[in-house]
C-alpha positions in Angstrom: 47.2 130.9 -214.1 50.9 131.8 -213.7 52.7 130.4 -210.7 54.2 133.8 -210.3 50.8 135.3 -209.5 49.7 132.9 -206.9 51.4 130.4 -204.5 49.7 127.0 -204.7 49.6 126.6 -200.9 46.9 123.8 -200.8 48.8 121.8 -203.4 52.1 122.3 -201.5 50.5 121.1 -198.3 49.1 118.0 -200.0 52.6 117.2 -201.5 54.0 117.3 -197.9 51.3 115.1 -196.5 51.6 112.7 -199.4 55.3 112.6 -199.1 55.2 111.9 -195.4 52.5 109.2 -195.7 54.3 107.6 -198.7 57.6 107.6 -196.8 56.0 105.9 -193.8 54.5 103.2 -196.0 57.7 102.7 -197.8 59.7 102.5 -194.6 57.3 100.0 -193.0 57.4 97.8 -196.1 61.2 98.0 -196.1 61.3 96.9 -192.5 58.9 94.1 -193.3 61.1 93.0 -196.1 64.1 92.8 -193.8 62.0 90.7 -191.3 61.0 88.4 -194.1 64.6 87.9 -195.2 65.7 87.0 -191.7 62.7 84.8 -190.9 61.1 83.6 -194.2 58.6 81.4 -192.4 57.3 83.9 -189.9 54.1 85.9 -190.5 54.6 89.7 -190.8 52.7 92.2 -188.7 50.8 93.3 -191.9 49.7 89.8 -192.7 46.1 90.3 -191.5 44.4 87.5 -193.5 45.0 85.3 -196.5 43.5 88.1 -198.6 45.1 91.1 -196.9 48.8 90.6 -196.3 52.3 91.9 -197.3 54.3 88.6 -197.4 52.9 87.4 -200.8 53.5 90.7 -202.4 57.0 91.1 -201.1 58.0 87.6 -202.0 56.7 87.9 -205.6 58.6 88.9 -208.7 56.3 91.9 -208.9 57.8 93.0 -205.5 61.2 93.4 -207.1 60.5 94.6 -210.6 63.8 96.4 -211.0 66.0 93.8 -209.2 65.6 95.3 -205.7 62.6 95.6 -203.3 59.9 98.0 -204.6 59.8 99.9 -201.2 63.2 101.3 -201.9 61.7 103.1 -204.8 59.3 104.6 -202.4 61.9 105.7 -199.9 63.7 107.6 -202.7 60.7 108.7 -204.7 58.5 110.2 -202.0 61.3 112.5 -201.0 60.6 114.6 -204.1 57.0 115.6 -203.3 58.0 116.3 -199.7 60.9 118.6 -200.7 58.9 120.3 -203.5 56.0 121.0 -201.1 58.3 122.5 -198.5 60.1 124.6 -201.1 56.8 126.0 -202.5 55.7 127.0 -199.0 59.1 128.6 -198.5 58.5 130.8 -201.6 60.5 128.8 -204.2 59.6 129.3 -207.9 60.6 126.5 -210.2 61.3 126.7 -214.0 59.1 125.0 -216.5 61.6 122.2 -217.2 61.6 121.4 -213.5 57.9 121.0 -213.4 58.0 118.9 -216.5 60.5 116.5 -214.9 58.5 116.4 -211.7 55.4 115.6 -213.6 57.1 112.8 -215.5 58.2 111.3 -212.2 54.7 111.5 -210.7 53.3 110.0 -214.0 55.7 107.1 -213.7 54.7 106.5 -210.1 51.0 106.6 -211.1 51.5 104.2 -214.0 53.6 101.9 -211.8 50.9 101.9 -209.1 48.2 101.1 -211.7 50.3 98.1 -212.9 50.8 96.9 -209.3 47.1 97.2 -208.6 46.4 95.0 -211.6 49.0 92.5 -210.5 47.6 92.4 -207.0 44.1 91.8 -208.1 44.5 89.6 -211.2 47.8 87.7 -210.5 48.6 87.6 -206.8 44.9 87.8 -205.6 46.0 89.6 -202.5 46.1 93.2 -201.2 49.0 94.6 -199.2 47.9 97.1 -196.5 51.0 99.3 -196.8 50.8 99.1 -200.6 47.2 100.3 -200.5 48.3 103.3 -198.5 50.8 104.1 -201.2 48.2 103.8 -203.8 45.9 105.9 -201.8 48.3 108.9 -201.8 49.7 108.3 -205.3 46.4 108.6 -207.1 45.3 112.1 -205.8 48.9 113.3 -206.1 48.8 112.4 -209.8 45.5 114.1 -210.4 46.5 117.2 -208.5 49.9 117.4 -210.2 48.5 117.1 -213.7 46.1 120.0 -213.1 48.7 122.0 -211.4 51.1 121.6 -214.3 48.3 122.7 -216.6 47.4 125.8 -214.6 51.0 126.9 -214.0 51.9 126.9 -217.7 54.0 123.8 -217.9 51.5 122.1 -220.4 50.0 125.1 -222.0 50.4 128.9 -222.4 46.6 129.4 -222.8 45.3 131.4 -219.8 41.8 130.1 -220.5 43.0 126.5 -220.2 45.0 127.4 -217.1 42.0 129.0 -215.4 39.9 125.9 -216.3 42.5 123.6 -214.7 42.6 125.8 -211.6 38.8 125.5 -211.2 39.0 121.8 -211.6 41.4 121.4 -208.6 38.4 121.3 -206.3 37.2 118.1 -207.9 40.4 116.2 -207.2 39.0 114.7 -204.0 35.9 113.5 -205.8 37.9 112.0 -208.6 40.1 110.3 -206.0 37.1 108.8 -204.3 35.8 107.5 -207.7 39.2 106.0 -208.4 39.1 104.2 -205.0 35.6 103.0 -205.8 36.7 101.5 -209.1 39.5 99.7 -207.4 37.2 98.3 -204.7 34.7 97.3 -207.4 37.5 95.5 -209.3 38.4 93.6 -206.2 34.8 92.6 -205.6 34.4 91.4 -209.1 37.5 89.4 -208.8 36.0 87.6 -205.8 38.2 89.5 -203.3 35.6 90.7 -200.7 37.5 93.8 -199.7 34.6 95.5 -198.0 33.6 92.4 -196.1 37.1 91.8 -195.0 37.6 95.3 -193.7 34.3 95.2 -191.8 35.4 91.9 -190.2 38.8 93.3 -189.2 37.4 96.6 -187.8 34.4 95.1 -186.0 
């Protein structure tokens, strides 16, 4: 399905939503990092319990993989989906190389998030609320982007494959829910009672 024949409005709207949510989470984590640097002993506003908190993540080596706080990556990175989504709604058409680069960036973000999930569950034994929000928007963005790059001809010129990818877009929400379920199951198996902790906090 050529991008020239149809404007991916739903995908564009999702990119905008994901970009805004991702930026909010990254900004909140950046602020919390500043607070932590000024007052290392103080509890952060996102430190809900020993199991759900930001402090341990932000203070860990995993929180500064590239030599600076990870939230700065979010502040820079989430601008891309937001801008691309707005541009699509404005009628922009991007060349194949642009989509390839965009897809590579989204793939990197997804891989990095998967690594961070593993580190949180199996090394730090804690879940960061703002980090989980980032995970929550990165996962469906990756699924949707891979299908979009297939249907718009970036990955293949086969119209049959493109049409198939387009028909699979409706399954992105279900795939996302299943991915969330796997993460929750991993947390439960690791002894981190995510569901019980959420119920206690809410009720």
